[in-house]
C-alpha positions in Angstrom: 5.6 -9.3 -13.0 9.1 -10.7 -12.4 7.9 -14.2 -11.6 4.7 -16.2 -12.0 4.3 -17.1 -8.3 1.3 -15.3 -6.9 1.8 -14.8 -3.2 -1.2 -13.4 -1.4 -1.5 -9.9 0.1 -2.9 -10.5 3.6 -5.7 -8.1 4.5 -6.7 -7.3 8.1 -10.2 -6.0 8.8 -10.7 -3.0 11.1 -13.9 -1.3 12.3 -14.1 2.5 12.2 -14.5 3.6 15.8 -14.4 7.3 15.1 -17.9 8.6 16.2 -17.5 11.8 14.2 -16.8 9.9 10.9 -19.5 9.4 8.3 -18.3 5.8 8.0 -18.5 5.1 11.8 -19.1 1.4 12.5 -18.1 0.3 9.0 -15.4 -2.2 8.3 -12.3 -1.5 6.2 -9.4 -3.6 5.0 -5.8 -2.7 5.6 -2.6 -4.5 4.4 -1.1 -6.8 7.1 2.4 -5.3 7.0 5.1 -7.8 7.4 8.7 -7.0 8.4 10.3 -4.8 5.8 13.4 -5.4 3.8 16.5 -3.3 4.2 18.8 -2.7 1.3 20.7 -6.0 1.8 17.5 -7.9 2.2 16.2 -6.5 -1.0 19.5 -7.3 -2.7 19.1 -10.9 -1.6 15.6 -11.0 -3.0 16.8 -9.7 -6.3 19.6 -12.2 -6.5 17.3 -15.1 -5.5 15.3 -14.6 -8.7 18.1 -16.3 -10.6 18.9 -13.3 -12.7 22.3 -12.4 -13.9 22.7 -10.1 -10.9 24.4 -11.8 -7.9 24.0 -10.5 -4.3 27.2 -8.4 -4.2 26.4 -6.6 -7.5 22.8 -6.0 -6.3 24.0 -4.5 -3.1 26.5 -2.3 -5.0 23.8 -1.1 -7.5 21.2 -0.4 -4.8 23.7 1.5 -2.6 24.6 3.7 -5.5 21.0 4.3 -6.4 20.3 5.4 -2.8 23.4 7.7 -2.7 22.7 9.3 -6.1 19.0 9.7 -5.4 19.8 11.5 -2.2 22.2 13.8 -4.1 19.6 14.6 -6.8 16.8 15.2 -4.3 19.0 17.7 -2.4 19.6 19.5 -5.7 15.9 19.6 -6.5 16.3 17.3 -9.5 13.4 14.8 -10.1 14.7 11.3 -11.1 12.6 9.0 -13.3 13.5 5.3 -13.2 11.8 3.8 -16.3 9.5 1.0 -15.3 9.5 2.1 -11.6 8.4 5.8 -11.4 9.6 9.3 -10.7 11.1 10.5 -7.4 10.8 14.3 -6.8 11.6 16.5 -3.9 9.3 19.0 -2.1 9.9 21.0 1.1 8.0 21.3 4.3 8.0 24.9 5.4 6.7 27.2 8.2 5.2 30.4 7.0 6.4 34.0 7.5 4.4 37.1 7.7 7.0 39.1 5.7 9.3 38.3 2.7 12.3 39.5 4.8 11.3 37.2 7.6 11.5 34.1 5.5 14.8 32.5 6.4 15.1 29.1 4.8 17.3 27.7 7.6 14.7 28.3 10.2 11.5 28.0 8.1 12.2 24.9 6.1 11.5 22.0 8.4 12.2 19.1 6.1 12.5 17.8 2.6 10.0 15.2 1.4 10.6 12.7 -1.3 7.5 12.2 -3.5 7.0 9.1 -5.6 4.8 8.8 -8.7 4.6 5.3 -10.0 5.3 4.5 -13.6 2.0 4.6 -15.5 3.1 4.4 -19.1 4.0 1.3 -21.1 2.5 -2.2 -21.1 -0.1 -2.9 -18.4 2.0 -5.6 -16.7 4.9 -3.2 -16.4 3.0 -0.4 -14.8 3.2 0.3 -11.1 0.0 2.3 -10.8 -2.8 1.4 -8.3 -5.1 -0.3 -10.8 -2.3 -2.5 -12.4 -1.1 -3.5 -8.9 -4.6 -4.3 -7.7 -5.3 -6.4 -10.8 -2.0 -8.4 -10.3 -2.6 -9.0 -6.6 -4.2 -12.0 -4.9 -5.9 -10.9 -1.7 -6.4 -13.2 1.3 -8.3 -12.2 4.4 -6.2 -12.4 7.5 -7.3 -11.2 10.9 -10.0 -9.0 12.5 -8.0 -6.3 14.4 -9.3 -4.3 17.4 -7.1 -1.4 18.6 -7.5 -0.9 22.3 -6.2 1.6 24.7 -5.0 1.3 28.3 -3.3 3.6 30.8 0.1 2.5 31.9 2.1 4.7 34.2 -0.1 7.7 33.4 0.3 7.2 29.6 -2.2 6.1 27.0 -0.8 2.9 25.4 -2.4 1.3 22.3 -2.3 -2.3 21.6 -3.9 -4.6 19.0 -6.0 -7.7 19.6 -5.9 -9.9 16.5 -8.5 -12.6 15.9 -8.4 -14.8 12.8 -11.3 -14.1 10.6 -11.9 -17.8 10.3 -13.4 -17.6 13.8 -16.2 -15.4 12.5 -19.1 -16.6 10.4 -18.3 -14.8 7.2 -20.3 -15.6 4.2 -20.4 -14.0 0.8 -24.0 -13.8 -0.3 -24.7 -15.3 -3.7 -26.4 -12.9 -6.0 -30.1 -13.6 -6.3 -31.2 -15.2 -9.6 -33.7 -12.8 -11.2 -37.1 -14.3 -11.6 -38.0 -15.7 -15.0 -40.8 -13.8 -16.7 -44.2 -15.3 -16.3 -45.7 -16.4 -19.6 -49.2 -16.6 -18.1 -49.3 -20.4 -18.5 -49.9 -22.1 -15.1 -49.2 -25.6 -16.5 -45.8 -27.1 -15.7 -46.0 -29.4 -18.8 -44.8 -26.7 -21.2 -48.0 -26.7 -23.3 
């Protein structure tokens, strides 16, 4: 990791309310998503690490990465950034019943950018799901209930957040296995 400060990943708890789901009624964690960083915010973050890169240089480099990555994706060229991962393009497409009927201008609905995190190299340099999980510190945050209400004839969803500290949450201690009985009923050890 770039620094030794371990900031927690806040985890919200949700209950599955989908009656058709096999996991109906079970509770699941989701990342509490904070406000995101734009390019300039990320450049500030990079320059705040005290590296040799100042804010203006970080903005310039990131802007060029974005422009060049877009150019490569449009050309169908995967881009591997060592230590980060590989970006590769794929298309979203409508089908056609005939070869002649497939017109890319009308059938291709979008270009998707796929990202495969770096998984080679030293463990602390990897960005795969196991390495990230092992490096993370999790902190429980809120219990979140998603509710619906009708406003002006439209279904509106809203969240009700309750700090988990208001719930009696305890982690059960594992039971100590019983010690084998040696057949001696005396407590004096004889």
